[in-house]
Wavefront OBJ file of the C-alpha trace (Angstrom):
o trace
v -36.408 167.787 -22.946
v -35.093 167.471 -19.444
v -37.716 164.765 -19.085
v -36.774 162.345 -22.258
v -32.897 162.639 -21.498
v -34.147 160.959 -17.719
v -35.120 157.320 -19.866
v -32.146 156.900 -21.956
v -29.850 158.002 -18.543
v -31.347 155.429 -16.724
v -30.885 152.510 -19.778
v -27.609 153.686 -20.254
v -26.841 152.893 -16.893
v -28.770 149.388 -16.572
v -26.136 148.492 -19.253
v -23.070 149.536 -17.570
v -24.234 147.063 -14.619
v -25.085 144.200 -16.851
v -21.537 144.619 -18.337
v -19.802 144.851 -14.282
v -22.034 141.538 -13.671
v -20.733 139.780 -16.508
v -17.014 140.760 -15.568
v -17.633 139.766 -12.265
v -18.528 136.545 -13.328
v -16.357 135.944 -15.493
v -13.465 136.581 -12.955
v -15.241 133.829 -11.004
v -15.656 131.316 -13.874
v -11.937 131.645 -14.388
v -10.993 131.070 -10.693
v -12.958 128.399 -9.978
v -11.924 126.358 -13.273
v -7.998 126.864 -11.442
v -8.898 125.880 -8.598
v -10.385 122.533 -10.312
v -7.173 121.998 -12.835
v -5.160 122.479 -9.114
v -7.684 119.730 -7.838
v -6.715 117.432 -10.294
v -3.534 117.554 -10.471
v -3.607 116.062 -6.510
v -3.386 111.909 -6.644
v -6.325 110.392 -4.486
v -4.057 108.762 -1.237
v -3.468 104.839 -1.699
v -5.603 102.143 -0.314
v -3.326 100.324 2.598
v -4.178 96.060 2.171
v -2.206 92.898 2.904
v -0.870 91.525 -0.635
v 0.278 87.872 -0.684
v 2.445 86.415 -4.474
v 0.999 83.493 -5.369
v 2.650 80.266 -5.209
v 1.961 76.683 -5.886
v 1.579 74.969 -2.333
v 0.192 71.673 -0.597
v -2.535 72.929 1.740
v -4.507 70.880 4.757
v -8.179 70.330 3.316
v -11.710 70.906 5.548
v -13.373 67.565 4.154
v -15.817 64.869 6.269
v -18.065 62.332 4.997
v -21.640 61.300 6.702
v -22.123 57.528 7.772
v -23.246 55.487 10.458
v -21.792 53.727 13.724
v -20.932 49.852 13.801
v -19.808 47.773 16.138
v -17.361 45.733 14.453
v -17.820 42.501 16.681
v -21.585 42.310 17.029
v -22.688 38.546 17.221
v -25.810 36.831 17.381
v -26.364 34.217 20.202
v -27.598 30.970 19.126
v -28.238 27.594 20.542
v -25.931 24.793 19.436
v -28.025 21.563 21.191
v -31.897 21.239 20.916
v -33.655 20.996 24.107
v -35.730 23.282 26.761
v -34.678 26.870 27.072
v -34.440 26.103 31.194
v -32.817 29.575 32.261
v -31.752 32.901 32.015
v -28.717 34.489 33.691
v -28.723 38.482 32.775
v -31.237 41.530 32.412
v -31.831 42.936 29.050
v -29.533 45.937 28.539
v -27.103 44.571 30.960
v -23.278 44.879 29.826
v -22.066 41.000 29.972
v -18.307 39.831 29.496
v -16.988 36.971 27.440
v -17.491 33.652 28.896
v -20.303 34.487 31.356
v -23.135 32.435 31.471
v -26.273 33.421 29.836
v -28.958 30.439 29.244
v -28.864 26.884 30.512
v -30.274 24.160 27.785
v -31.761 21.031 29.821
v -28.545 19.937 30.848
v -29.429 16.391 31.841
v -30.107 15.063 29.282
v -26.730 15.961 28.038
v -25.093 14.350 31.201
v -27.054 11.064 30.787
v -26.094 11.063 26.542
v -22.080 11.786 27.880
v -22.236 8.915 30.725
v -24.117 6.653 28.001
v -21.061 7.179 26.213
v -18.480 7.017 28.914
v -19.322 3.401 29.147
v -19.503 2.280 25.886
v -15.786 3.913 25.614
v -15.031 1.716 28.616
v -16.664 -1.836 27.035
v -14.887 -1.148 23.573
v -11.913 -0.221 25.774
v -11.840 -3.840 27.196
v -12.558 -5.810 24.076
v -9.851 -4.030 22.415
v -7.794 -5.619 25.890
v -9.262 -9.121 25.060
v -8.046 -8.717 21.318
v -4.843 -7.749 22.125
v -4.062 -10.511 24.229
v -5.440 -12.618 21.717
v -3.213 -11.740 19.012
v -0.323 -11.948 21.426
v -1.444 -15.476 22.622
v -2.085 -16.400 18.709
v 1.828 -14.936 17.675
v 3.498 -17.546 20.158
v 1.263 -20.011 19.292
v 2.053 -19.387 15.019
v 5.718 -19.242 16.019
v 4.918 -22.727 17.417
v 3.208 -24.301 14.460
v 0.498 -24.840 16.602
v -2.054 -22.734 14.907
v -2.422 -21.781 11.168
v -1.824 -18.505 9.378
v -5.370 -17.700 8.946
v -6.287 -18.255 12.724
v -3.291 -15.635 13.643
v -4.315 -12.954 10.948
v -7.839 -13.419 12.254
v -6.909 -12.455 15.260
v -4.844 -9.183 14.498
v -8.382 -7.768 12.367
v -10.099 -8.323 15.284
v -7.700 -6.738 17.114
v -7.676 -3.757 14.314
v -11.510 -4.195 14.638
v -11.730 -3.420 18.482
v -9.218 -0.661 18.185
v -11.395 1.041 15.673
v -13.931 0.932 17.838
v -12.540 2.631 21.434
v -11.534 5.227 19.213
v -15.069 5.648 17.954
v -16.023 5.678 21.485
v -13.601 7.909 22.008
v -14.893 10.331 19.350
v -18.830 10.191 20.500
v -17.716 10.377 24.251
v -16.044 13.915 22.643
v -19.148 14.782 21.131
v -21.130 14.278 24.107
v -19.263 16.282 26.425
v -19.357 19.279 23.773
v -23.182 18.883 23.742
v -23.047 19.142 27.327
v -20.793 21.994 27.310
v -23.384 23.769 25.320
v -25.988 23.307 27.242
v -24.625 25.984 29.163
v -25.226 29.003 27.011
v -21.873 31.534 27.329
v -21.218 34.835 25.962
v -18.916 34.961 22.999
v -17.718 38.958 23.251
v -18.221 41.364 25.601
v -20.815 44.033 25.536
v -24.645 45.146 26.030
v -26.635 42.362 25.653
v -30.169 42.897 23.899
v -33.966 41.279 24.924
v -34.348 37.417 25.313
v -35.515 36.362 21.705
v -37.072 33.190 23.152
v -38.432 32.786 26.614
v -37.667 30.363 29.521
v -39.857 27.213 28.809
v -39.550 27.141 25.259
v -38.060 24.562 23.466
v -34.998 25.680 20.987
v -33.152 23.882 18.303
v -29.221 24.396 17.055
v -29.770 27.663 15.122
v -32.234 29.347 17.540
v -31.013 32.959 18.232
v -31.093 33.728 21.487
v -29.826 37.262 22.126
v -27.904 39.775 20.446
v -24.440 41.036 21.901
v -23.472 44.568 20.688
v -19.168 45.107 21.180
v -19.514 49.350 22.254
v -15.817 49.716 22.494
v -14.227 49.916 20.266
v -16.908 51.195 17.448
v -16.623 51.376 13.384
v -17.023 53.605 10.942
v -17.584 52.708 6.955
v -17.592 55.631 5.086
v -16.951 56.221 1.432
v -14.294 58.633 -0.219
v -14.262 60.427 -3.315
v -11.632 58.858 -5.750
v -9.747 62.392 -5.395
v -9.392 62.102 -1.827
v -8.713 58.458 -1.782
v -5.650 58.948 -3.959
v -4.388 61.877 -2.469
v -4.982 60.217 1.395
v -2.931 56.741 -0.291
v -0.239 59.114 -1.521
v 0.084 60.627 2.400
v -0.060 56.810 3.666
v 2.493 56.018 1.844
v 4.331 58.303 3.701
v 6.275 57.672 6.800
v 5.921 61.214 8.091
v 2.185 61.498 7.256
v -0.030 61.601 10.266
v -4.065 60.962 9.597
v -6.427 61.268 12.282
v -9.912 60.319 12.231
v -12.589 62.346 14.170
v -16.247 61.433 14.664
v -18.665 64.124 15.872
v -22.335 63.899 16.033
v -24.285 67.130 15.740
v -25.111 68.849 19.030
v -28.845 68.316 20.416
v -30.562 70.987 22.445
v -27.637 73.508 22.743
v -25.162 71.562 23.406
v -21.987 71.146 21.932
v -21.131 67.944 20.002
v -19.778 65.332 20.821
v -16.445 63.927 19.406
v -14.124 60.725 19.444
v -10.610 60.878 18.287
v -9.508 57.300 16.287
v -7.713 56.083 13.307
v -7.716 55.050 10.185
v -6.962 51.150 9.323
v -8.252 50.640 6.280
v -8.432 52.097 2.602
v -9.666 50.283 0.187
v -8.034 49.305 -3.455
v -10.329 50.016 -6.260
v -13.084 52.471 -7.015
v -16.791 51.871 -7.633
v -17.691 51.959 -11.170
v -21.153 53.157 -9.651
v -20.733 55.568 -7.247
v -16.523 56.668 -8.344
v -15.798 56.506 -4.553
v -13.324 54.240 -2.272
v -14.628 52.521 0.616
v -12.479 53.355 4.117
v -12.829 52.566 7.408
v -11.519 54.380 10.728
v -11.557 52.704 14.626
v -12.991 54.538 17.650
v -12.264 53.494 21.553
v -15.495 54.422 22.970
v -14.628 53.411 26.456
v -17.465 55.623 27.711
v -20.358 54.284 25.602
v -21.178 57.661 24.553
v -21.638 56.932 20.940
v -23.844 53.844 19.718
v -23.927 51.718 16.590
v -26.442 52.904 14.134
v -25.948 56.659 14.999
v -25.719 58.689 11.903
v -22.271 60.719 12.212
v -19.843 62.319 10.200
v -16.006 61.549 10.072
v -13.088 64.127 9.517
v -10.315 63.330 8.584
v -7.111 66.198 9.851
v -4.031 66.161 7.481
v -5.771 65.180 4.030
v -3.810 67.310 1.400
v -3.908 68.781 -2.014
v -0.747 69.002 -3.804
v 0.748 71.500 -5.297
v -1.913 73.844 -5.883
v -2.683 76.874 -5.854
v -4.968 79.632 -3.201
v -6.092 82.829 -1.780
v -7.432 83.552 1.349
v -11.440 82.909 1.484
v -11.786 86.585 2.138
v -10.193 87.325 -0.778
v -12.547 86.393 -3.370
v -15.979 88.550 -4.187
v -18.770 87.843 -6.312
v -18.199 89.401 -9.986
v -20.050 89.923 -13.202
v -18.821 87.250 -14.567
v -18.936 85.132 -11.006
v -16.049 84.997 -8.401
v -13.395 87.500 -8.559
v -10.175 88.396 -6.961
v -8.197 91.397 -7.219
v -4.512 91.612 -8.566
v -2.258 94.243 -8.501
v -0.387 95.733 -11.751
v 2.634 97.097 -11.792
v 1.573 100.351 -10.872
v 0.059 98.803 -7.175
v -3.658 99.263 -8.798
v -6.468 96.972 -8.021
v -7.466 94.647 -11.250
v -10.428 92.540 -11.380
v -9.789 88.567 -12.365
v -12.279 86.090 -12.783
v -11.292 82.643 -10.939
v -12.590 79.513 -11.563
v -12.720 77.554 -7.413
v -11.747 74.396 -6.438
v -12.133 73.621 -2.832
v -12.351 74.661 0.186
v -9.476 74.056 2.703
v -10.400 75.666 6.435
v -9.832 79.294 5.759
v -8.526 78.967 2.251
v -9.655 78.369 -1.343
v -8.124 76.399 -3.897
v -8.575 78.664 -7.132
v -8.296 75.962 -10.147
v -7.612 78.210 -13.045
v -7.589 82.591 -13.097
v -4.015 82.591 -11.332
v -0.331 81.728 -11.950
v 2.251 81.545 -9.556
v 4.067 84.675 -9.168
v 0.421 87.086 -9.523
v 0.384 89.242 -6.460
v -3.346 89.207 -4.741
v -5.407 91.407 -2.577
v -5.683 88.794 0.484
v -7.308 90.818 3.228
v -10.876 91.657 2.908
v -11.484 94.297 -0.927
v -14.230 96.390 1.405
v -14.399 99.300 -0.831
v -12.013 98.452 -3.414
v -13.070 98.735 -6.882
v -10.757 98.194 -10.402
v -8.421 100.986 -10.591
v -8.160 101.800 -6.869
v -4.224 102.629 -5.833
v -2.814 99.979 -3.150
v -0.549 100.309 -0.469
v 0.400 96.789 -0.203
v 1.109 95.557 3.523
v 3.126 92.205 4.311
v 0.729 89.369 4.472
v 0.880 87.848 7.869
v -0.300 84.054 5.818
v -3.427 83.632 8.728
v -6.084 83.628 5.655
v -9.127 84.049 9.125
v -7.846 87.204 10.479
v -8.554 89.836 7.603
v -7.837 93.659 7.720
l 1 2 3 4 5 6 7 8 9 10 11 12 13 14 15 16 17 18 19 20 21 22 23 24 25 26 27 28 29 30 31 32 33 34 35 36 37 38 39 40 41 42 43 44 45 46 47 48 49 50 51 52 53 54 55 56 57 58 59 60 61 62 63 64 65 66 67 68 69 70 71 72 73 74 75 76 77 78 79 80 81 82 83 84 85 86 87 88 89 90 91 92 93 94 95 96 97 98 99 100 101 102 103 104 105 106 107 108 109 110 111 112 113 114 115 116 117 118 119 120 121 122 123 124 125 126 127 128 129 130 131 132 133 134 135 136 137 138 139 140 141 142 143 144 145 146 147 148 149 150 151 152 153 154 155 156 157 158 159 160 161 162 163 164 165 166 167 168 169 170 171 172 173 174 175 176 177 178 179 180 181 182 183 184 185 186 187 188 189 190 191 192 193 194 195 196 197 198 199 200 201 202 203 204 205 206 207 208 209 210 211 212 213 214 215 216 217 218 219 220 221 222 223 224 225 226 227 228 229 230 231 232 233 234 235 236 237 238 239 240 241 242 243 244 245 246 247 248 249 250 251 252 253 254 255 256 257 258 259 260 261 262 263 264 265 266 267 268 269 270 271 272 273 274 275 276 277 278 279 280 281 282 283 284 285 286 287 288 289 290 291 292 293 294 295 296 297 298 299 300 301 302 303 304 305 306 307 308 309 310 311 312 313 314 315 316 317 318 319 320 321 322 323 324 325 326 327 328 329 330 331 332 333 334 335 336 337 338 339 340 341 342 343 344 345 346 347 348 349 350 351 352 353 354 355 356 357 358 359 360 361 362 363 364 365 366 367 368 369 370 371 372 373 374 375 376 377 378 379 380 381 382 383 384 385 386 387 388 389 390
C-alpha cells in the first residue's frame, strides 16, 4: 500500500505545479497587456518641418535657348572694276580697319580713262562758250533786224546742245573718277579678314568675290522663343520697370569654366511661326576681346523672364508617389496628407504647379525625408529660400 501511494502523490504534485505555472503566466499576461495599453495612450512625437502657405505670385524663370553666333555686319569684299589684280596689302586672318586699302586693280588704265574724260570735258566747255557768244551776237543782230528769227533760234539750239554736251562729259569724268577710286579696294567695315579668294595677277571683273571681312564686335544671336515665353517677354518689355538681361555662354571645355558675355535683347518678333509655334528674337553682345566667334554654338539665357499669377513650391518639396508627382499638404490637425500635383516649368529651385493645389493650402516646403501620409508635423516658418532645405 505504501508503494501505491507514492505515484498518486507524485501525480498530485504535478497537477499542483501546472496550476501554479498557469497562475503565474496569467499574471504576466495581464501585466503585459496593461503596459501595452499604457503605451498606446502616448502620442508619437511631431516631426518638425518648414511649412508655407500657397499663394499666387509672379516668378522668374530659368530659361535658356540654343543658337548660333553670327556677325551682323559681315561683308564680302568684291571687285567693282575689271582689270588685273596687281597687289594685296593684308595677311589672311589680320584685323583690318574700315577704309584700309586691301587690293589694287590696274589703276593705270583708269587713270588714262579719267584724263581722256577730262580732255573731252574741256573741249565741250570750249564749244559751249563759243555757242554762248554766237547766241549773244545773234540776239543783238536780231534786235537790229540784221538776222532772221530762224538764225537766232538755231544759235540758241546750238547753245543748248553745247551745254548738254558739257553736262554729259562732266558725268563721264565723274564716272571715270569713281572707277579709278575702285581700283583701290578698301575695307567697307572693320573686322577679321579671310583668305584671299583671288591670287595677285589674276583678271577680275565687277562682282568678283575677293575676301570676307567678319566683324567680331559686336556679335548677334538670333533665336526662337516658344510663344508663351514670347508673350510673357513682350508683356515685360512694355513695362518700363522691367529689366531683361541676356547672358551668352558656351560649354566648358577641358574642365575650364564656361565663358560668358552680357548683352541686351534688341528685337522681338511680332508674329508666331505657323510651323514651329515660336517667335524670333535677337540679342546683341559686345565682344571686344574676340573670345567668341561667329558660327559657335551657344546658349542664351534671359534673366528676368517671368510667369505671372502662378502657384509654385520648392523643388525639394516634390516627391514621386504612386499616382505621380506629389507634395504633402497639412490638414487641420497638422497631419501630412499626400496630394498629387501636375508640374509646370522649372524656375530656379522652384516648380510651378499647374494643377493639384489651391491658394491657401499649407504645404511642407522642406525635404520630406521620412514623412509619410498621416505623420504629425510641427510647423516651422518657411524662410522663402527654396534652395536651402531642412
